[in-house]
C-alpha positions in Angstrom: 3.8 -3.2 -3.2 2.0 -0.9 -5.9 -1.1 1.0 -5.1 -3.5 -1.8 -6.8 -1.8 -4.3 -4.9 -2.5 -2.3 -1.4 -6.1 -1.9 -2.8 -6.6 -5.7 -3.3 -5.0 -6.6 0.0 -6.3 -3.7 2.2 -8.7 -6.0 4.2 -5.3 -7.2 6.0 -4.0 -3.9 6.5 -4.1 -1.1 9.1 -2.0 2.0 9.8 0.4 1.9 12.6 2.3 5.2 11.6 1.7 7.7 9.1 3.2 11.1 8.4 4.1 13.0 5.3 6.4 10.9 3.2 6.5 7.8 5.4 3.8 5.4 6.2 3.9 1.9 8.3 1.4 -0.5 7.6 0.4 -3.5 9.7 -0.5 -6.6 8.2 -2.8 -9.4 9.8 -1.4 -12.9 10.1 -3.9 -14.1 7.7 -2.5 -12.4 4.8 0.1 -15.2 4.8 -2.6 -17.5 3.9 -4.2 -15.5 1.1 -3.3 -16.8 -2.3 -2.9 -13.8 -4.0 -0.4 -12.6 -1.4 1.5 -15.7 -1.7 1.8 -14.9 -5.4 2.9 -11.6 -5.1 5.8 -13.0 -2.7 6.9 -14.8 -5.6 6.9 -12.1 -8.0 6.5 -8.7 -6.4 5.1 -5.8 -8.4 7.5 -3.0 -9.1 6.9 0.1 -6.8 6.2 3.5 -8.6 9.0 5.9 -8.7 7.8 8.0 -6.0 8.2 5.5 -3.6 11.8 5.9 -2.7 12.3 2.9 -0.1 10.1 0.1 1.2 11.0 -2.4 4.1 9.2 -5.4 5.1 9.6 -6.8 8.5 8.0 -10.3 8.8 8.7 -10.6 12.4 6.6 -7.3 13.3 4.3 -7.8 10.3 4.9 -4.4 9.1 5.4 -2.6 5.7 7.1 0.7 5.9 7.2 3.0 2.9 9.2 6.0 2.2 7.5 8.1 -0.6 7.7 11.7 -2.3 4.6 13.3 -0.6 4.6 16.2 -3.3 3.7 13.3 -5.9 1.6 11.0 -3.7 -1.2 12.6 -1.4 -0.7 11.1 2.1 -4.3 11.5 3.0 -5.3 9.7 -0.3 -2.8 7.0 0.5 -4.2 6.6 4.0 -8.0 6.6 2.5 -6.7 3.6 0.2 -6.1 1.7 3.2 -8.7 2.4 5.3 -11.8 2.3 2.9 -14.1 -0.5 3.1 -15.6 0.0 -0.6 -13.9 -1.7 -3.3 -15.3 1.0 -6.0 -13.8 3.7 -3.8 -10.4 1.9 -3.5 -10.3 1.4 -7.5 -11.1 5.2 -7.5 -8.4 6.0 -5.2 -5.9 3.8 -7.1 -7.0 5.4 -10.5 -6.3 9.1 -8.7 -3.0 8.1 -7.4 -1.8 6.7 -10.8 -3.1 10.0 -12.4 -1.2 12.1 -9.8 2.0 10.0 -10.8 1.1 9.8 -14.5 1.4 6.1 -14.6 
């Protein structure tokens, strides 16, 4: 899942655990009915190189991502998931991409 995807699906997401370099996100069951999420399941977006590992656990409804905290700001990643403002989320995605020079 890339940062733009996280932004677009964030209404279904909550942070279960976060530490620099690792975040576990819990997703609501309603995510499974979202047409955009279903489309992503068929052709998932490529992860940025700074994300070194991701694990999806459908049983616990969690996604764990390990990332390079020197390239991705942990606070910015958390803010991306928790913001309720679409414009702010878009700004965060742009800032994250700038940090990674994408």
